[in-house]
C-alpha positions, 0 to 999 in steps of 0.5 A: 500500500502506498503510504501517505503521511500528510494528515492535512489540518482543517480550519484553524489548524484543527486535526482530523478525527480518527477512528479504528474498527476493532473486531468489527466494532467502531471506536473513536480515537483521540489522535493518529499515532498511539501505542498499541496498548492504548488503542486496546485500552480505549476499546475496552479490551482486556490485557489478555489480548494483543493488537493485530493490524488486519491485512488483505492477506492471511498474515496480519501484523502483530504489535507489541504493547508499546509499539507505536501504531500509525492509523494512517497506515491502516485502521482495521484491527483484530485481537489475538490471545496473548497466551498464544505464541505470537511473533511480531512480524510485518504484514503482507499485502494491503492493509484494510482501511475503514472510511467512516461516515456518521458512525457507519463504515466501509472497508477498502484497500484503496487509500486514494478516492474521490468524493464521488467514489467515496460516496459510492463506497459508503452507499450514499446518494450522489446528492449527499454532501460529504464533509471531512470531520475535524476537531473543530466546529468547521468541517471540510466540504468534499467535492465530487471530483476532489481527491480524498486521501485516507491519510488526511483523515478517515472520518466524515459527516453527511449533510442533506442525506436522503437515502431511498430504500425499498420495503416490500418493493416500495420506495421509502425515504430515510435520513439516517445511515443507521436505523433500528428495525422498528424505525425502518418499519415506522418510516415505511408505514408513514410513507404508506407501505401496507405493513404493521409494527408487529410485522417481521422485517428481513433484509434482502441480499443482492440476489433477493434472498431473505436474511435473518429476521431483524429484531425491532431493537437491532441497528441496521446499516443502510445504503442507497437502494437497500431492500427489505421485506416485511411480512406478518408473523405467520407469513412464511413466504 
């Protein structure tokens, strides 16, 4: 992977916000360079594990506790048991990179994007306004043709978001990247989809197959065009 170390400053010299994905959970981080043990502490991990950077290969990089970790080189991690014999070694292949928008993330190995390709990666409609998130009241608006480098900060906010999802083949407009199952049903009912709140919600995959039932309290990550089926509890179709 090509490594960039610019870490561009925002308005008034503000630092870009940072985040890591550890074991498929998102955690904010206070700065771009930290000791491995500090990352584990901020993620609430026990002292029985060590930090591994996740690569797009069978071999990951294992950090010793006091090793310096530069998040610009990859912010997707796993943990491994400290009791297992682990030898710190460089990773092979491309480090996984998590771009984050409004607490939802997508992983890629391509550090340089444009505003347009990043919106597509994040499942955002073309009309959404994407802003890089800084430790400042003023965030940076990203143009569609603008080059977006992972090393300059992976965390973004979205303005004027209007996602179109489908519930029982009917379009439903929502304004959040993440919604609970119950909220999706409420939005569908408000937009005249003929379902009830006690119906069972399912997500459809790309082939139109039903996934597991989505409980009312479960949070679902949404993207433009995501499809759901919502049926009565006794309807097995």
